[in-house]
MINU-30301 format. One record per residue (C-alpha): x, y, z; residue in three letters. Coordinates in steps of 0.05 Angstrom, whole numbers, padded with zeros to 5 digits, always signed. Example, Ala and Ser with C-alpha at 12.3 -4.5 7.8 and 13.67 -1.06 7.14 Angstrom:
# MINU-30301
+00246-00090+00156ALA;+00273-00021+00143SER;
END
This chain:
# MINU-30301
+02708+03764+02131MET;+02694+03706+02178THR;+02702+03651+02126GLY;+02645+03612+02158SER;+02615+03555+02118PRO;+02544+03577+02137VAL;+02520+03647+02154THR;+02514+03655+02228GLY;+02571+03611+02250LEU;+02633+03638+02284GLY;+02697+03658+02251SER;+02741+03605+02219SER;+02802+03650+02225ARG;+02863+03619+02257LEU;+02909+03678+02267GLY;+02954+03698+02326PRO;+02897+03729+02365ALA;+02854+03666+02357GLU;+02912+03623+02382ARG;+02920+03668+02443ALA;+02845+03664+02458ARG;+02847+03588+02450ALA;+02904+03582+02500LEU;+02867+03628+02548ASP;+02805+03585+02543ALA;+02846+03523+02554MET;+02872+03551+02619ALA;+02802+03569+02645ARG;+02751+03520+02616GLU;+02736+03446+02619GLU;+02723+03418+02549PHE;+02679+03360+02532ASP;+02734+03336+02486VAL;+02808+03353+02480LEU;+02841+03327+02417VAL;+02916+03316+02419VAL;+02945+03319+02348GLY;+02924+03362+02289ALA;+02938+03317+02230GLY;+02879+03296+02187ILE;+02850+03248+02239VAL;+02855+03298+02296GLY;+02826+03353+02253ALA;+02769+03307+02232GLY;+02756+03287+02304ALA;+02753+03361+02324ALA;+02703+03376+02269LEU;+02661+03315+02284ASP;+02657+03332+02358ALA;+02644+03406+02347ALA;+02587+03392+02299THR;+02555+03346+02350ARG;+02550+03405+02397GLY;+02609+03387+02441LEU;+02660+03438+02467SER;+02727+03421+02435VAL;+02800+03439+02445GLY;+02857+03418+02398VAL;+02931+03419+02414VAL;+02987+03404+02365GLU;+03061+03401+02384ALA;+03085+03428+02317ARG;+03048+03458+02258ASP;+02981+03432+02232PHE;+02992+03371+02187ALA;+03067+03376+02197SER;+03075+03300+02202GLY;+03044+03246+02158THR;+02986+03289+02136SER;+03028+03337+02094SER;+03074+03283+02064ARG;+03026+03234+02030SER;+03016+03218+01957SER;+02961+03271+01960LYS;+02909+03223+01932LEU;+02837+03211+01953ILE;+02826+03141+01927HIS;+02788+03077+01938GLY;+02851+03034+01941GLY;+02851+02995+01876LEU;+02905+02948+01902ARG;+02861+02926+01960TYR;+02817+02889+01910LEU;+02874+02840+01901GLU;+02867+02825+01975GLN;+02792+02815+01967TYR;+02781+02872+02016ASN;+02717+02895+01983PHE;+02689+02928+02046ASP;+02749+02973+02053LEU;+02748+02993+01980VAL;+02673+03007+01984ARG;+02683+03050+02046GLU;+02739+03089+02013ALA;+02700+03100+01949LEU;+02641+03125+01990THR;+02688+03175+02025GLU;+02719+03195+01958ARG;+02652+03216+01931ALA;+02635+03252+01996LEU;+02699+03292+01996LEU;+02689+03312+01924LEU;+02622+03341+01948ARG;+02641+03374+02014ILE;+02707+03404+01989ALA;+02701+03414+01914PRO;+02754+03469+01916HIS;+02806+03421+01945LEU;+02789+03351+01920VAL;+02791+03341+01845ARG;+02785+03282+01797PRO;+02851+03258+01767VAL;+02860+03205+01712PRO;+02912+03148+01716PHE;+02940+03104+01662LEU;+02956+03032+01682LEU;+03003+03002+01629PRO;+02997+02927+01616THR;+03054+02882+01593THR;+03014+02819+01574HIS;+02962+02821+01519ARG;+02911+02772+01547VAL;+02914+02752+01621TRP;+02939+02818+01649GLU;+02888+02860+01611ARG;+02834+02813+01634GLY;+02860+02811+01706TYR;+02870+02886+01714PHE;+02809+02902+01672GLY;+02765+02860+01717ALA;+02794+02895+01778GLY;+02783+02965+01751VAL;+02713+02946+01727ALA;+02697+02922+01797LEU;+02726+02987+01824TYR;+02677+03027+01780ASP;+02620+02980+01796LEU;+02629+02987+01871LEU;+02628+03063+01863ALA;+02566+03060+01820LEU;+02529+03013+01867GLN;+02541+03060+01925MET;+02522+03120+01882GLY;+02593+03145+01888ASN;+02616+03155+01817SER;+02600+03230+01820ARG;+02644+03269+01773GLY;+02689+03211+01754LEU;+02686+03176+01686PRO;+02687+03101+01680ASN;+02751+03064+01661HIS;+02770+03049+01590ARG;+02816+03001+01554HIS;+02869+03030+01508LEU;+02915+03001+01455THR;+02988+03019+01459ARG;+02977+03071+01405ARG;+02919+03101+01444GLY;+02959+03102+01508ALA;+03017+03136+01473LEU;+02971+03192+01450ARG;+02956+03206+01523LEU;+03027+03194+01549ALA;+03079+03203+01493PRO;+03136+03196+01544SER;+03122+03122+01554LEU;+03171+03074+01522ARG;+03138+03035+01466LYS;+03172+02970+01486ASP;+03152+02977+01559ALA;+03079+02958+01551PHE;+03029+02929+01502VAL;+02966+02968+01523GLY;+02936+03005+01581ALA;+02875+03018+01623ILE;+02855+03088+01643GLN;+02815+03099+01706TYR;+02799+03158+01752TRP;+02810+03175+01825ASP;+02818+03242+01861ALA;+02874+03284+01890GLN;+02882+03337+01944VAL;+02933+03383+01975ASP;+02936+03343+02039ASP;+02963+03398+02085ALA;+02915+03450+02059ARG;+02857+03402+02069TYR;+02876+03390+02142VAL;+02881+03464+02155MET;+02813+03474+02122THR;+02781+03420+02165VAL;+02810+03455+02227LEU;+02784+03522+02204ARG;+02715+03491+02195THR;+02719+03463+02265ALA;+02738+03532+02290ALA;+02676+03561+02257ALA;+02636+03511+02298TYR;+02670+03533+02363GLY;+02733+03491+02370ALA;+02792+03523+02405ARG;+02856+03506+02368ILE;+02929+03519+02384ALA;+02991+03495+02346SER;+03062+03492+02375ARG;+03029+03467+02439THR;+03056+03401+02464GLN;+03023+03350+02509ALA;+03074+03334+02563VAL;+03031+03295+02613GLY;+02961+03274+02632PHE;+02919+03298+02690LEU;+02889+03242+02731ARG;+02836+03232+02783GLU;+02849+03161+02806GLY;+02846+03118+02744GLU;+02809+03169+02702ARG;+02844+03217+02654VAL;+02815+03286+02666THR;+02858+03329+02620GLY;+02927+03343+02593VAL;+02986+03384+02615ARG;+03010+03425+02556ILE;+03071+03467+02542ARG;+03067+03528+02497ASP;+03130+03517+02457LEU;+03129+03589+02432GLU;+03129+03620+02501ALA;+03156+03563+02544GLY;+03097+03564+02592THR;+03058+03504+02619THR;+02983+03499+02628THR;+02935+03446+02654GLU;+02876+03435+02606VAL;+02817+03399+02635ARG;+02771+03355+02592ALA;+02718+03303+02604LYS;+02748+03261+02548GLN;+02816+03263+02514VAL;+02828+03237+02443VAL;+02898+03215+02424ASN;+02903+03224+02348ALA;+02978+03230+02342THR;+02992+03179+02287GLY;+03064+03154+02290VAL;+03070+03186+02359TRP;+03014+03143+02388THR;+03060+03100+02430ASP;+03097+03161+02457ASP;+03032+03192+02482ILE;+03010+03125+02511GLN;+03074+03124+02552GLU;+03053+03189+02585LEU;+02992+03153+02613VAL;+03035+03097+02641GLY;+03029+03022+02632GLY;+03028+02981+02568ARG;+02988+03012+02513GLY;+02933+02976+02475GLN;+02951+03004+02406ILE;+03021+02996+02379HIS;+03044+03033+02317VAL;+03106+03024+02275ARG;+03129+03074+02223SER;+03137+03060+02149SER;+03174+03112+02108LYS;+03149+03134+02040GLY;+03186+03185+01997ILE;+03163+03225+01937HIS;+03200+03264+01883LEU;+03176+03327+01850VAL;+03198+03340+01778VAL;+03177+03394+01728PRO;+03118+03379+01683LYS;+03159+03383+01619ASP;+03203+03324+01640ARG;+03146+03276+01628ILE;+03099+03288+01569HIS;+03032+03261+01590SER;+02961+03286+01597SER;+02946+03234+01650THR;+02975+03206+01714GLY;+03009+03138+01710ILE;+03008+03080+01759ILE;+03061+03026+01757LEU;+03066+02960+01795ARG;+03132+02947+01832THR;+03157+02886+01868GLU;+03133+02917+01933LYS;+03070+02957+01918SER;+03054+03011+01867VAL;+03087+03074+01841LEU;+03047+03135+01822PHE;+03064+03191+01773VAL;+03015+03244+01795ILE;+03000+03310+01760PRO;+03012+03369+01807TRP;+03003+03437+01775GLY;+03067+03452+01736ARG;+03099+03390+01765HIS;+03094+03315+01774TRP;+03096+03279+01841ILE;+03128+03210+01836ILE;+03126+03159+01892GLY;+03126+03122+01937THR;+03171+03075+01976THR;+03153+03031+02035ASP;+03210+03018+02084THR;+03213+03010+02160ALA;+03235+03073+02198TRP;+03254+03075+02272ASP;+03294+03140+02272LEU;+03272+03213+02281ASP;+03196+03214+02272LYS;+03193+03290+02268ALA;+03238+03294+02207HIS;+03242+03229+02167PRO;+03298+03234+02117ALA;+03300+03211+02045ALA;+03366+03179+02027SER;+03400+03174+01960ARG;+03382+03101+01958ALA;+03308+03120+01965ASP;+03313+03170+01909ILE;+03350+03120+01865ASP;+03295+03068+01877TYR;+03240+03115+01853VAL;+03280+03139+01793LEU;+03298+03068+01773GLU;+03225+03045+01773HIS;+03196+03105+01737VAL;+03252+03103+01686ASN;+03234+03031+01668SER;+03175+03059+01628VAL;+03201+03127+01604LEU;+03234+03138+01537ASN;+03275+03195+01566THR;+03300+03174+01635PRO;+03298+03222+01694LEU;+03362+03238+01731THR;+03378+03268+01799HIS;+03386+03335+01763ASP;+03312+03333+01743ASP;+03289+03330+01816VAL;+03262+03396+01842GLU;+03239+03372+01909GLY;+03238+03311+01954VAL;+03195+03297+02014TYR;+03190+03238+02062ALA;+03131+03218+02106GLY;+03115+03163+02155LEU;+03054+03118+02153ARG;+03027+03095+02221PRO;+03019+03019+02214LEU;+02983+02979+02268LEU;+03018+02921+02300VAL;+03001+02874+02357GLY;+02930+02894+02375GLU;+02908+02863+02440THR;+02842+02828+02453GLU;+02818+02891+02488GLU;+02825+02934+02426THR;+02761+02951+02390SER;+02778+02941+02317GLN;+02727+02981+02277LEU;+02755+02964+02209SER;+02815+02928+02179ARG;+02851+02994+02171GLU;+02842+03032+02236HIS;+02828+03018+02309VAL;+02797+03056+02367VAL;+02812+03038+02440ALA;+02789+03064+02507HIS;+02847+03040+02551PRO;+02829+03079+02613VAL;+02768+03121+02631PRO;+02773+03190+02598GLY;+02821+03171+02543LEU;+02807+03148+02472VAL;+02861+03126+02423LEU;+02853+03124+02348VAL;+02907+03101+02300ALA;+02920+03070+02232GLY;+02875+03081+02172GLY;+02887+03121+02110LYS;+02877+03194+02092TYR;+02816+03181+02048THR;+02776+03150+02106THR;+02796+03201+02159TYR;+02723+03222+02169ARG;+02703+03150+02187VAL;+02761+03146+02236MET;+02740+03212+02267ALA;+02668+03190+02273LYS;+02688+03124+02306ASP;+02733+03161+02355ALA;+02679+03211+02376ILE;+02629+03154+02381ASP;+02676+03124+02433ALA;+02680+03192+02467VAL;+02604+03195+02469ALA;+02603+03130+02508HIS;+02646+03162+02561GLY;+02604+03225+02568LEU;+02543+03233+02611ASP;+02480+03249+02573GLY;+02461+03237+02501LYS;+02509+03259+02446VAL;+02483+03272+02376ALA;+02502+03227+02318GLU;+02558+03247+02271SER;+02535+03295+02216CYS;+02601+03311+02180THR;+02576+03275+02118ASP;+02532+03336+02107GLY;+02580+03391+02129ILE;+02615+03430+02074SER;+02685+03453+02091LEU;+02699+03528+02092VAL;+02708+03553+02022GLY;+02667+03496+01992GLY;+02595+03521+01997GLU;+02578+03557+01932GLY;+02645+03540+01900PHE;+02616+03520+01832GLN;+02578+03585+01825ALA;+02640+03625+01841MET;+02682+03583+01793TRP;+02631+03598+01739ASN;+02641+03672+01754ALA;+02717+03670+01752ARG;+02722+03714+01690HIS;+02680+03767+01723ARG;+02722+03762+01786LEU;+02785+03771+01744ALA;+02756+03833+01711SER;+02735+03863+01777MET;+02800+03848+01813SER;+02848+03864+01757GLY;+02881+03796+01764LEU;+02889+03748+01705HIS;+02836+03694+01703VAL;+02891+03642+01713ALA;+02907+03674+01780ARG;+02834+03673+01800ILE;+02830+03599+01782GLU;+02892+03585+01823HIS;+02862+03622+01883LEU;+02794+03588+01876LEU;+02827+03519+01875GLN;+02863+03535+01940ARG;+02813+03577+01979TYR;+02745+03565+01946GLY;+02695+03620+01961VAL;+02743+03648+02013LEU;+02779+03678+01953VAL;+02741+03741+01973ASP;+02787+03746+02034ASP;+02847+03748+01988LEU;+02816+03797+01940LEU;+02800+03844+01998GLU;+02873+03841+02021LEU;+02895+03858+01950ILE;+02844+03914+01944ALA;+02870+03945+02009ASP;+02944+03934+01990GLN;+02951+03927+01914PRO;+03024+03906+01923ASP;+02999+03840+01952LEU;+02970+03823+01883GLY;+03040+03814+01855LYS;+03072+03745+01850PRO;+03129+03725+01896LEU;+03197+03735+01864ALA;+03226+03666+01853GLY;+03160+03629+01864ALA;+03112+03664+01817ASP;+03057+03611+01822ASP;+03038+03645+01888TYR;+03016+03716+01903LEU;+03045+03758+01960ARG;+02975+03760+01990ALA;+02977+03685+02001GLU;+03037+03691+02047VAL;+03003+03745+02089VAL;+02938+03705+02091TYR;+02975+03643+02115ALA;+02994+03682+02178ALA;+02930+03722+02188THR;+02879+03666+02176HIS;+02912+03598+02169GLU;+02952+03589+02233GLY;+03022+03594+02203ALA;+03070+03612+02260ARG;+03137+03606+02225HIS;+03169+03615+02157LEU;+03173+03540+02146ASN;+03098+03533+02159ASP;+03086+03582+02102VAL;+03135+03554+02051LEU;+03126+03480+02065ALA;+03052+03472+02080ARG;+03009+03534+02068ARG;+03044+03538+02001THR;+03087+03483+01970ARG;+03145+03528+01951ILE;+03195+03485+01989SER;+03184+03427+01940ILE;+03163+03464+01878GLU;+03224+03508+01866THR;+03295+03488+01847TRP;+03325+03526+01905ASP;+03274+03496+01954ARG;+03247+03565+01969GLY;+03311+03600+01988LEU;+03298+03654+01936GLY;+03234+03677+01970VAL;+03254+03671+02043VAL;+03270+03745+02053GLN;+03208+03769+02018GLU;+03163+03720+02055ALA;+03194+03738+02122ALA;+03183+03812+02110ASP;+03110+03798+02094LEU;+03093+03757+02155VAL;+03137+03792+02206ALA;+03087+03849+02220PRO;+03029+03800+02226VAL;+03064+03755+02276LEU;+03098+03811+02313GLY;+03169+03788+02298TRP;+03228+03830+02319SER;+03285+03839+02270LYS;+03322+03787+02311LYS;+03266+03736+02303GLN;+03259+03751+02229ARG;+03333+03739+02218ASP;+03329+03676+02259ARG;+03271+03649+02217GLU;+03311+03661+02154ILE;+03372+03628+02183GLU;+03332+03568+02206TYR;+03301+03559+02138TYR;+03369+03560+02104HIS;+03395+03508+02153LYS;+03334+03464+02143ARG;+03343+03464+02067VAL;+03418+03451+02076GLU;+03404+03392+02123ALA;+03353+03362+02076GLU;+03399+03367+02016ARG;+03456+03335+02055LEU;+03411+03279+02079SER;+03388+03265+02008GLN;+03460+03254+01986SER;+03472+03200+02039GLN;+03468+03127+02019GLU;+03430+03098+02078GLY;+03378+03117+02130ASP;+03425+03123+02189GLN;+03470+03173+02152GLU;+03411+03211+02123ALA;+03378+03217+02191ASP;+03442+03243+02223ALA;+03448+03297+02169ARG;+03375+03317+02174ARG;+03380+03326+02249ARG;+03431+03380+02236GLY;+03377+03433+02229ALA;+03357+03464+02296PRO;+03285+03473+02317ASP;+03255+03542+02309ILE;+03218+03548+02376VAL;+03214+03583+02423PRO;+03204+03653+02397ILE;+03260+03700+02419VAL;+03243+03766+02451THR;+03269+03832+02421PRO;
END
């Protein structure tokens, strides 16, 4: 199947053959737009440009969403805390996008409730209540309350019925409100697949190592295929730098002082089993620095986050023991049964790109993100938040349009369903019939639908052809063997870590961090990716070393020590020959 969002479009498949064709096209063609970086903003920019009728190329030095965009709190939210800063426009914009994403990707973006405990009977309930009421009102005014109930005030007894794990003496009442959540890495990959269906050429493990110039104008990018070690010149009328925390690094390749400057802030999250916290709702807590979320995540909870400066390895930010202790201390302040380090299944750390020192030349399009055109042919976009990625992408491609000859159509991504989303509700309603036809339990069908949407047919075809793929992975039985194969055939996974850390979440959802499924997963993807036995063994060895390095880093007290330990894992590229 093509997995196209609308009949008649091209294939959305991102397998090895599609990557090879993309690289071939990059060597031969001149694109209207070349996007550097395939996190959520780069993916959004690629889709925005492709749906305006532009020819698009996308290069990413590592795996799709391997940086910030796979290590967030996995929330699509309006930003309740921004109301305290009277930043109503930003909240209104984010709420608009929240409703839009619920519509264009109903298989990936879902409503989630949160409980906000209060500790003062009068002023705090009034203060927070007014804020949450305004939050709901802004959504209602914009017509953006789709699928989300309004907030409600609860007594302590009412709150404890929803969250029995809360300490009775830790709060006097609570307010429940609703936002939305998403698997951030899967969403990025789905946006990229949608862009591919509209003609974008996309290649991961392809690093920008220099810019092509004609006088002052940027006319393309020199890229290195990290898998093969070859270098290619890719010509483009406009280049978009959407590299997040690497923005300054890419600007240095152009030469001169950049207009946008980004610093990194580290946020860590813990993953614990669902039975460690008895609650039917998420929880949000105020800390002395910001907020702490307890977020439902399948058979787990995600707890985070922190906010600390980070100027070490941007590719692999490390969570230290001090980070983990901080999160545990704050969540334990409201739990009647405290969590310990032994309760933590997984830990992940991500970096937020924070804007600093904008110059007068920078075009600031909102308080949260900026777009600049420092030299002809180059557009930079940075900052922002995951929820408003589509607005950032639109603004970036609007800037691109100014640099192109001829009229470029307006952005239309507010009306473009992502692959898997069109017809999702009808297929969800037919899930019992699908279970009966496929021989899978309805719970398995629900799991697949909430990850692939209507593209579930692709998975069911794989299983029909190879019934063994319908079995769960040994040691990670939330996932079917077919999902590992599909990650390589359709979703651009190039390495074992791509499959276990981003196409699935096995690396943070299992006690052994995925070591128990490494051999099985490697055996499943090796034929698809053409691995030799030597490469397969190397992939397994690398994954073991990565897990070991992460565990060692998480036992270190400070950032410097944690970073040194995390750097102990080697990089997996390039591919070795037989």
